[in-house]
N, C-alpha and C positions, 0 to 999 in steps of 0.2 A: 674577894668580893665580900663586903659586909652583909650581915642577914637583912638589913634594910633595903639595901641594893638588890638582895636575890629576891626578896618578895615583890619590890616594884617591876622586876623583869618579867613577872608572870601576869602582868596586867596590861591590858591594852594600851598602847601608846597614841592612840589618836583620839583619846579622852583624857581632858586635864581632871586629875583628882586633885582639885583644891578643895578648901574648907567650904561646908555644906551653906547653904542659905541661912544668914543670921539676922537677926533685928536687935537692937538695943534691949536690954532688960534692966536698965536703970529704974529705981523708984521713980512712980510718976504719979500726978495728980489727973492727967489727960492723956489719953492713949489713942493717938490719932495717927497712927502709922502704918497699920496692917489693912485698910479697907473693910474691916469688920463691921458688923453693926453695933452700936453702943447699946442695944436693949436684949435682953435675954427674953425666953419663953416666959409666960407667965408659970407660976408655980403649981397651981391646978393641972395645968396640961403637962407639965414635967412629971408630975406626980402619976397622973393616969398612964403616961407612955412607960415609965419604969415599971408600973403595975404589968403591962402589956409584956414585958422584957423578963420579968419573974416567970412569966407563964411558960416560955421556952426552956427546952432543955440544953442548958450550957454545955453539957456534954455530949451533945450531937451536933453534928454539921447541918446547916440549913438544907433542906430538900430542893429540888427542883420544882415540885409541885408548889411549895411556899412561895418561891421565887415568881413562878406563874400567877399565884393568887395575889401576891404583892403587886405586880406589875399590873393587873387587872384594876384593882383598886386607885392605885396611884394615876394610872392613866385616865380613870373615870375624872377625877379631879382636875387635871390639866387639860382634857378635853381631846384625847388623842387615843388611838387604838393600841393596845397592849404591843402589837409586833412592830409597831412605830418607836417603841421605848426601850432604852438601855441605862439601867442603873449602874452606877459606878463611885469610885472613891474621890469625889469631889470632879472639878473641871481637868484636873492635871491628868487623870486617868484617861480622860476622853481624848486630850491632846495625843497621847501616847498610843493611845488604840487607833487614831487616825493615821500616824505613821505606821503603825503595825498592819493594817490591812491595805492601805495604800501607797507606801512609800517603801523605802529600800535601797540599796547601794547603788541602783541604776536608775533611779527614779529621783524627782525634782520636787521642790516645795516652794511656794513664795510667801513670805513674811514681810510685812510692813512695820518698820520700826521708827521711832521707839515704841516697844511694846513689851508684853510680859515676857520675861526672858524664857519661859518654859517652852515657847514654840521653837527656838533655836536648840535650846539645850536636849530635848527630847529627840530633835533630829539625828543627834550623834550615836543614839542607841542603835539604830538600824542603819546607819550611814546613809541616810538621806541626804543629798545635795540641796542646800537651801539658798536662794536667792534673797539677799535682803535688801530691801529698799528702802533707804533711808528718807524720812519725810522732817520736815520741820516741826516743831512743837506745835503750832497752830495750823498745820496742814491736815487735809484730810484725803481718805483714799478716794480717787477719781476712777471715772471710766476711762481715761487715757492711761491710767496705770494698769488697768484690767486688760485692755485691748492689747497692750504689749507682752501680756504673759502668754506661757505656753508651759505650762507647770502640771503634775501630777495633782497636786494639793495645793489650794490657794485657801490661807488662812486669814479671815477678816474679824477684827474685834470690833463689836458696835455695842456699847460706847467702848473706845480704846482706853486701855490702861498703860501709862499714866496721864493720859491728856483728856479722857474724857470726852472724846470727840467722835462724831458719828459720820460714816462715809455720805460721799456726796450722793444725791438722789440719783437713782439708776445703776450705781456702781455694782451692787451686788446682783443686781438684774442681768447687768451686762457678764460678770463672771460665770453667771449659771450658763450662757451660752458656750462655755467652754468645755472641753471633754476634759473636765478636771473635777476632783472631789471638792466641793466649796464648803469649807468649815467655817461656820459663823458663831463667834463666840458672845452669847449674850449674857455672859455672866452677870452684867450690871443692869440688865433689861427692866429690871423692877424699878429702877431709877429713871430711865428714859422713856419707859412708857411705849417703847417702839420694839416691834419684833418683826422678822422676816417668816414665820411659821406659815403664813398664808400662801406664801409661794411654794411649799413643800409639794402640794398637791399635782403641781404640773412640772416638777423640776426634780427629778429622781436622784440627781448628783448633789443635791442641798444635804447638809447635816447641821442641826442646830445644837450647841452646846450650852448648857446651863448649870446653875448650881445653887443650892441653899445657903451658901457661906457668906454672901455678901448682906443677904436681908437679915438674917438671925442665928445661922447656925454653923458658924466657922468650924465651931469643935466637933460637929457630927463627922464632917468631911462627906457629905450626900452630894453627887451631882448626876445628871441626867442629859441623856441626847436623845434628839428625835429626829428620826430619818427615815428612809426606806427600809422596809424588811430586810432584804439582802445586806445592806449595812450593817443593820442591828445584829443580824445573826452572826455576822463576821466578827463583829467586836465581842459578842458573848462567847464565841467560840476562843478565842484568843484570851478571853479573862476566864476561862472556865465557869462561867456563871452556873450557879450562884455561889461558887467557893472564893469569890473574890470580895464577898460582902460579909459582915457581922450581922448577928441577930439583930443587934443595935440599929443599923443601918435600915434592915429590911422593916423592923417596927416603926420607924419614922415614915418610911415611904408608904407603909402598908396604912397607917393613919395620918396621912398629909391632909386629909380633909379638915382633921382639928388644929392644922398648922397653919394651912395656907391665909385663913382671914387675919392671922396674926402679923405675918409676913407683908401683906398689903397694908396693913394700918402702920406698921412701924416704918415702911420704906416711905409713905407719905409724910410721917413726921420728919423724916430725915432728907427728905427734898424741901421741905418748909424751911429747915434748918441751913440748907445748902445755899437757899435763895438769901438767906437774913447775912449768912456771912459773906456771900458775894457782894452785897449791897455795902457790908462796911468795908470791904477790901478796896471797893470802889470809890468808897468817901476817902481812905487812905491813900489813894491815889496809887496802890499797886496793881502792877499789870498781871492778869492772870488769864487762863485759858477757859473760855465759856465751857462748863462741864455737864454732862448728862448722865453722870454717874453718880457715886457718893462721897467724891474726893475732888479737890480743887490744885490743880497745878497753876502755881505762882511764880514770878519772876522777881528775883532782889539783887542787890549789887555784890552782896557777900553771901552767898548761900551756906557755905561751911561754918562762917561767924554765927549766922542766923539759928541753925540747926543746933548749934552748941548752945548757944545762949537759951533756947526754947528748953533743950533738955535739961539744962542747970536749973531751969524755973520750973521744971516738975511736966513740960509739954513734950510730949514724943511726937514728931512728924517723921516724914521720910527723905531721907538724903537721896539726892538721884546724881551724884557727882560722877559716877563711874558708867553712865548710860549716854552714849554719843548724841550730842546736841541739846541734853539738858543739864549741862554744867552750871548755868545760872538759874535754874528752878529748883523749888523744893515742892514736896506734896503733901498735904494735909487732908487726912479723912474727915469728914464729919461726924462729930460724936454728939453727946448730950449737950443741951443748950448752956448748962454751967460749965462742961469742957470747951465748946466753942467761944464762949464769954472770955475763959481764962486764956485760951490762945490769941485772941485779937487783943486782949487788955495787954498780955506781955510782947506781942508784935508792935504794937504802937510804941512800946518804949524803947525800939531799937531804930537804928537807922538803916532802913531797908531799900530805900528808893533814891 
């Protein structure tokens, strides 16, 4: 047995150890491929936050008392009690946490595709069985989909990525009647202005996942979950809070009152640009899925060629050829006005419809 084979024999055979998730890193004039915000925080806010970080002792671990203080401040800004809040490393850790506290080798989860791949990827870690319901690009989760469900965890993404669609009215309410943990991913909620937080009071099985990554701070990796204290406590125990977070993430959360107004203003700018881009795509006769997120999924007759031509012209968008049901689509993230103009200008020069 050669050395490489010997090492592989030590690894689990139920997980495909393929290349990690990657995107193009070619030179670009418009980076519209990762659903980030094109805007950064103002320099004065960043300077203030970095000053707060300098006050921390970097040679010491964050202490539980600091985590409690941070949660209290953060919860006050978003309007919830600290016991209903868990702070995490982005939304991905919340997804993993849901599987860790409610999944397992003898448990089942329901995922509606196409959607964010992490929902199925994370299930492999603790061998949760996943039922994958395949929807068309323009199809949304309905009450009928939910009524047929009998799972320990139900994942619903609203708005969904990569389609930008919202579930049918009443679908999430129907899910909450199930004896399941209902995980509602609101990562793009800043752009839809729609939330199911009001249902938390009457439904202990509802868990809302959010992130600051889409609005302005993808590089910070700060997410947060809102749910019943028992769910929050279970996740914090699994994550050994506060040791799963760095001082930087805790400083950001503690001073979220300085950040939130900018997130709201920047999300409004992105919504305006989204509608302007939609108008242009309509004028060009391009078929797209109406989006309530910060991206648009659109259909072209030669997606690989369009992707390559845009990349060569300095515009990076997302190819979706590996996702079932989306082989004819590509996705563009809404950027700054000048980035969107360049994208539209180049797209008009191609034969795409």
